[in-house]
N, C-alpha and C positions, 0 to 999 in steps of 0.2 A: 171674411171672413170669403168672398170671394176669388181674394189671392190665394188664399191657407186651399181650396177647391183645385183654384186649378193648376197648384206646384204640384196637389200631390195626383191629377187626374192626368197631368203631360208634362211630370218631370219640373216645370220654370216657375220659376217665381219674378215678382216683377220689379225687384231687386238688380241694381243697374253692374253690369260685365265688370270684375274686377278690373283693374288698371296696370299697365303692363309694370309701373313702378310698385305696386303693392302686390302681382305675383313675385314677383325676385325677394322681397323683402321678406314674404312667407315662406321664402324655403330655405330648408336650413344650410348657412352657410360652413363651405368645406374645411374639412381642420387642416391646417397647411400644418407641415413637418416644425421639428423646434429649431429654433437657430443656436447654429453656436453663440457661448458667450463670448464678451467679448473678451479677456483677457483666457479662453484657450486654446485661441490660435497661438497664441505666444507660448503655453505652453505645451500645444502639442507639437512644437517646431523646436523647443530647445530642448527636450528629450526624449524627441526621433521617438515617438508616438504614434504609431496610423490613427490618420481620422476616423472620424465613427462612420459606420455601418451598420444596413438594418437591426442586424447580432448585437452589436455593441451602443453602450448607452454613450451621450451624443459627447459627456465632456468626459476626461481620462480620469481615471477611480489613484484614491490614493493610493496602491497596491501600485500601480502603474509608477503612478512619478515618484515615489520613492524603490521602487526596483529596479528602473529606466526598463524596462518589458512590457507589453502586448497584457490583455483581460485572453488573448487567443494563445499567446505562449504560458502563457500560465495555466490557459486549460487544461495545454498539450500535457498528454500523457510522458511521464519520463525516465530514458531513457537505463537513468543511470542509476535510477532509485529502486527501478524492477531487477536491475545485478546485485544493487545488495541487499531486496529482497529473498535472492535468490540461492547469495549465500548463506544466509541468516536462517533459509527453509533446511540446507544442509548442516548447518552447526546444532539450528534445534532438535533437527531429526537423529543426530549424532548425541546430543547429551540427553535427549529421553529415553534411548539406547540401553545409555551405559547406565543411569537410574533403573531402569528396569534390572538389568543384568543384575545392582547393588543391593534391591531388596532381593533377591532371589535368593545371593550367597546370603546375606546376611539370615536372613531366616531359617539357611537351610544346616547351616552354621546353630541357629538354635533349635533344630527339630533333632540335631545330632543329641542335643547336652537334655532331649528326654528319652533318649532312646536305655533303656535299661543294663545293656550290655556296652554300651560307651561311656556311659557315668562314670562306674567304678575305674575303667580305666583310663579317662581322664584325669577325678582325683587322684593320682596317685604318679599322673604325667608320666602315661607309659599307651599307647595306643597302637596297638598290633605291633609291637614289636620297637614304636616306632616315639624315642624321650621324645620330651617340651624339653629344652635347655631353653637357656636365653637368648642363643644366637638364630635356636631355633626358630622362637617365638616373632624377635626379632623379621628373621625372615617375612615370615606369616603376615606380620603387622606392614615391610612393602607393599607383598603381594596385594593386600586389600585396598589398601594407601594408593593403588593404582588404578582400582577402580573406582576409589572415589576421586582421587584431582579428576579424573578425565571426562566429569558430569560437565565440572566448569573450566576443564584447558579447550571441550572442543567447544565452550560459546567464543573464548578471548584470544584463541592464538590465530595468528592469520592463515590463512591460506594453505599453503604448503608447509610449515609446522605443523600445520593445524588436522593435516593430512598425514601425514607420514607419522606425527604419534598416533592416532585413532590407529594405522595399519601397525606399529609395532606391539602399541598395547594391546590393540587384538587379538595379536597371533600370541603373543606371552601370556593370554589367561587364557588363549584356548589347548595352546599346550599345557596347561597346566593343568587343568581341571582334566583333559584328555589322563594323562599322568594319573590324580588321585584316581579316576576311574578305576584304573587297566592296575591299580599296584594291588588293592585286593578287591574281594570280592565286595560289593556293595550293597548297601542296603537299596529296597525298595523305594521309599520316598529321598536314598540319596542321589541312587541312579534317574530317579523325576524331575528331583532340581537340578541335574547335571547336565542332562540333555536340553532343560529349554538357556540352560547360561552357551551352552558349549554353542547350540542354535543362534543367536544373542552375538554372541562376539567374532562370531561368521559374517555374518551380516553386518556388524563393525566395519570388518575388513574390506569386506565387500561393498559397502557403498563409498568406502574410503577411498577404498581403489579405484571405484567407475568417477570419483569425484574430480567434476573439470572445471577449471575457473572460464567462464565466457570471458569473447573480450569486450570492454565497455563499449557501446559505440559511440562513434560523436557526436558531440551536441553541434542538432544543425546549426548555421549561423541566424542568427537573429536581422529578418530583414524589415526594412525600413516603411513605408510606403509616404508619398511626398505629402505633405500638411497643405490643406486646403486656402485660399489665400483668402484672408474676408474682403465681402462686400461693402464698399461705404453706402450706409442710409442713404436714399433720395431725397433731400428738402425738396417736400409738395412746392414749397412754396418757389423756387427758383427751376422747379421746371418748367419748360417753353411750354409754353399756352398755344392750344387745340384750337384752329382755325375754327371757327363757326360754321354749321352747312347753312345756306340759303334756304330762309323757308321754318326756321329753325323758332 
């Protein structure tokens, strides 16, 4: 009880102070960095992979081994992929514009079938003095096939052929639609759809004309760092003896 009271009042206890060896054992051991596995150094040397750093794993990944590239090169943005994405972005834009124009062309024709003034003329095969002969229907089918085919061709054609095909098809469809509006006084719904169609095909020509293929940047040369030299483990039994101090 006296020892407990002395410890409470004075902050001391009767227990003897800890020895230096016990103090060192109580302290947490320092965490040593992970060592490279025995075969890792050989893999680094064989495949020319950069040695491990603080931001990369100690041992090379299977991706690095099979591709012969470092993880840093894999994570680096690929300029060639960006170039292909830009090309596909313009192709998608042109194809989407042709889809939009096609829907307007088709529904305008559907709306004309519901026009009570034009429907009897369609049945007679003569609209505003224009006779529907087999040759005329063939020509109309060719015009319809232009904007339908451009939905696909804008996706699959290479850059140069794609660009000039869109310019030519857009120019032809714009001229044809302007001619149909000027041929006779159009109905309000026909003028409405024609304005949208002409604006769309003009936009196609403008986008295709401004479309330039960016130069593909050269891929940076892969740089390899020298692999670290593995350090042989020291056998404690072969370590030189340390002379003892006097009085130890």
